[in-house]
N, C-alpha and C positions, 0 to 999 in steps of 0.2 A: 653742693651742699655749702663750701666755700666762698664766700660773698665776693674775693678778690681775684680767685684762680683763674690761672689762664684757660679757655674754655676746648675744647677738644676740635682739631682742626682735621679737614680732607687731608690725607695721605698727597705726600707728591711726588708723581714720576720722575720728577729731575732730583729728589733727595734734596733742597733748594738749594737749588744748583752747586751740588757735590759728586751729582752723579758724571759716569767718563759719557762724555757727547755723543762718541758712536752709539751707546746703550741706549742713551735718549732717541736721535734721532733714527733709530734701525729697530731696535730691539722691542718687540711689543710684549712679549714676556717679562721683561722684567719691568718696564713702566707699569705697564697692567699691575703687576705685585707688588709694586710700588706704591702706588696709589691706592691700594684694592683697600677698605675702612679709614680709619682715624687714628689721630697721633692725638694720645693723652701728655699731659706735662705734669710735673711737679707742682704742686700749689705754694711752695716761697722756693726760694733757694735754701740748701742746707746743707750741713756735712757729714758724712758717716766716717768711722776708725773702728776698726775689727782688729784686737791685737789676739787672735784666735780663740780668746776662750768669751771674754766681754766686746759688746758693743758700743760705742761712744758715739755722741749725736751733740751738735750746735748748727744755731740758724746764720747768727752772724758768723764774719770771720775773725771777730774781735772775741767773742764767747770764748767761755771756756768750756772742755770737753766736760758732759755731762753722760753719766751711763745709762744706755738703752732699756726702759722698760718698756712703759705706755706712756704716749706723750700726743698729747692734745693740739689741733693747730692754734699755735697763739692768738688770743682774741675769740675761740671758736666756741668756749664753751658759753659766753655770756650772749652772745649770738644765739646759740642753739637753745638756753635755757630761755627764751623771749620769745621764739616761735614756735616750739617743738612741744607735741600734748602734757601736760602736767606727768602723767602716768611714764612718757618715753625720759621724759627730762629725771624721773628718780632714776632710773637704770643706768643713767650717766652717757656723755655725749660718746660718738668711737672717735679711740684715738687716731689720729694723722701718721702716726708710727710705733712699733711695737716691732721687740726681740720676740722672734720665734721660737719653737723649742728647741730646732736643732741646731747644730755650731754655726754662725754666718748669714743666719738665713733673718732677714727683715723685712715686716708687715708693710707693707704701703698702701694708706688710702688719700687716694688722692681728692676725696670730695665727691668723686662723681657717683652717681648713680644712672641704671641704663633698664631701660623698658621697650624692649621688641616685639614684635606683631607674632602672633602665635605660631606654635611652630617654628621658630629661629632664636637662634643663641648666639653668643658673642664668644671669641674668639679670642683671648688675650696672650698675646706673644711681643717676642722682641720685633722692634724696626725694621720692617723688610727692605731688607737689601742695604743697611745701614753699617758699617765696619760698626763692631762691636769693641767696648770697650775692656781690655783684661781683664779689669778690677772687680768687675761685679756683673751680672747677667739679671735678667729679667727671665723667671718661671712662668712657662706656656700655663693658659687655665683653661677650659670650656663651661661658660655658665649658662645655664636657662634662664637666661633673662626674660622671658615672656611669663615667667612667675616668678623669680626670685628680684624682689627690688630694696634689695639691702646694700650696702656700702660694698664696691666692689673693690675687693683687698687683693692685691697684687705680691709675691713674694718677690725678694729680689736676694740674691746668693751674690755674698760677699766673696771675692775669690783671692782678695792680697790683700794681707795680714802689713800690720805698722805703718799702713800710709793712709793718707785722708782722701777721700773720694768727694768731691764736691758734683750736686745736684743740684743744676741751675733750671729757673721755671721759664725762661726763654728757651731751653733746648727742648725736644720728644722725648720720652722716656721709655713709651711703648707704644703698640698702634692696636687697638680692636678691631677686630674683623666679622661682620657680621656670615651667619654661619646656620642654613637649614639643618634641623633637627636626625633630619633623615639622611643627609651626609655621613654620620658619624654614629648613626644607629648600627646595633650588631647586624639587624639583617642585613644590610648593607653591604659592612667591612667582611662579614664571616664567610659571603657568598662569591667570591668575585669568581669570573669567566677567564681561567689561565690557560691557553695554549701556549705548547714549544716547538722549537724547530721552525725549520724554514718550510717544509711538505703542510705544516698546519696550514697555512696563508694560501686562500681561496684567491681566486681570480677579482673579487671587489678588493681586497686585503692589497693585493699588490697595485693594483690601479691607484689604488688610495696613498700609497703610499710612494710611489712616483709622481706623483701630481703635488706632495710632500716636498718632496728631493727639488724639484723642478722649481718649486716656490721659495727653497734653501740655497740653492745654489743659483737665483737668479737667472733666469732663462735671457731676462733682457739686459743682463748687465748692469743691473742696478740692486743694490743692497736693499736691504729689508719688504722683503717679499710677502714673508710672514704678516708683518705689519700693512700693507697695503691691503691684502686678502680679507684679513680680520675686520680691519677697518668697514671696508666693503660689503660686511654680511652685517655687522653693525647697523652700517645705515639701512640697508634691505631690512631687517628685523622691526627697524624702528618704522619705517615705511609701513609696514606691515600691519602693524599692531592697531 
């Protein structure tokens, strides 16, 4: 909904060139997790400052700090009033930044609305495999975006006091991943099949374990056995679809 905000972008298996070369070349679990979903960006550059009690913010580095309560994205109010139905305008435009009820919590809306197909939801999480900024963290959230079409508000927890934190619209802030509702339903999570001990493994288990070890150790002397096998299986699935 923010006119000039950066659009979400597909996750990058190479972390925009910052990932370890060996991981990019040979570790399919690493690259698959990194590329799963979409990067979401802050709509503008801005800074936050937490003194342990109050949170302050500013957009331009030259601006003075202002105490954060609820802030509209600059210029959004008029844009919203022009395009939104009158009954929504009377309720007020959703804020871009807001102070949470808990100490150090900031509610951020990037302007994004998400709609997923029936039965699919959106997992909002920190950037997969990126180094974490020790001064703040993105809190995970699962939203049923097959029916919820409101602002995708994401909590940030500030962890460092008395130090300005600069957020840039050119740097990914968090990641959205599509998840089927069945994956986190109680019926799925409350009834896992768990066995314990080596004597619980049958012949099929040992055979599959042996195949995995041979791939892991690279019987042909080449690294990346899992990656080659996973991609061969993906090609086979596409060919049979």
